[in-house]
C-alpha positions in Angstrom: 0.8 -33.8 -12.6 -2.2 -35.5 -12.1 -5.4 -34.6 -13.3 -7.0 -33.8 -10.2 -4.1 -31.5 -9.5 -4.6 -29.7 -12.8 -8.4 -29.3 -12.0 -7.6 -28.1 -8.8 -5.1 -25.2 -10.1 -7.8 -24.3 -12.7 -10.6 -24.3 -10.2 -8.5 -22.2 -7.7 -7.8 -19.7 -10.6 -11.4 -19.4 -11.5 -12.5 -19.0 -7.8 -9.9 -16.3 -7.4 -10.0 -14.3 -10.5 -13.9 -14.3 -10.9 -14.6 -11.9 -7.9 -11.9 -9.4 -9.3 -12.8 -9.6 -13.3 -16.4 -9.6 -13.0 -16.9 -5.9 -11.5 -14.3 -4.8 -13.8 -16.0 -6.4 -16.8 -19.4 -5.2 -16.0 -18.5 -1.6 -14.7 -16.0 -0.8 -17.4 -18.8 -0.4 -19.7 -20.7 2.2 -17.6 -20.2 6.0 -18.0 -20.0 7.5 -14.4 -20.7 11.2 -13.5 -17.6 13.5 -13.1 -18.2 14.0 -9.3 -18.4 10.2 -8.7 -15.2 9.7 -10.9 -13.3 12.3 -8.9 -14.7 10.9 -5.6 -13.3 7.5 -6.7 -9.8 8.7 -7.7 -9.0 9.5 -4.0 -9.6 5.8 -3.0 -6.3 4.5 -3.8 -4.4 7.4 -1.9 -6.7 7.0 1.1 -6.1 3.1 1.1 -2.2 3.5 0.7 -2.4 6.3 3.6 -4.2 4.2 6.0 -1.6 1.2 5.3 1.0 3.5 5.7 -0.2 5.0 9.0 -0.9 1.5 10.5 2.6 0.3 9.5 4.4 3.5 11.1 2.1 4.0 14.3 1.0 0.5 15.4 3.6 -1.5 17.4 2.8 -4.6 19.3 -1.0 -4.3 18.6 -1.0 -0.9 20.4 -0.9 2.8 19.0 2.8 3.9 19.6 3.1 7.7 19.2 6.2 8.1 21.4 10.0 9.1 21.2 11.0 5.5 21.1 9.2 4.5 17.9 11.9 4.4 15.4 9.4 4.4 12.4 8.1 7.8 13.0 11.7 9.1 13.1 12.6 7.6 9.8 9.2 8.6 8.3 9.9 12.5 8.9 12.8 12.8 6.7 11.5 10.4 4.2 8.1 12.5 3.9 9.8 15.7 3.6 12.0 14.4 0.7 9.0 12.8 -0.8 6.9 16.1 -0.7 9.7 18.4 -1.9 11.2 16.2 -4.7 8.5 13.8 -5.7 11.1 11.5 -7.1 10.5 8.0 -5.7 14.1 7.0 -6.2 15.3 9.8 -3.6 12.2 9.0 -1.2 13.2 5.3 -1.1 16.8 6.2 -0.6 16.2 8.5 2.2 13.9 5.9 3.8 16.3 3.1 3.6 19.2 5.2 4.6 17.3 6.6 7.7 16.2 3.1 8.9 19.8 1.8 8.3 21.2 4.6 10.4 18.5 4.2 13.2 18.7 0.5 13.4 22.8 0.4 13.2 23.8 3.6 15.3 20.9 4.2 17.7 
């Protein structure tokens, strides 16, 4: 590998990691109030929920809340299993199974 390629890889690594590591390094030393910590604890669930909603409800760059949206039909039993079992394996198995049934038989 050439010297320029190695320098390019190192430079790209620094540029990519610096914006992620600097906030972690500086903010990890601070002590936040309890209410702020509680508020911040909801951010991962909110982000994942919004990504999930977008992947289920958006089809062809438009909101698709209708009977023909197969992702909604697969989501309903998967969500029920997730709520009642709280088991990732069962949830994934039901979700994959529902999508397989919908894609192959409907």
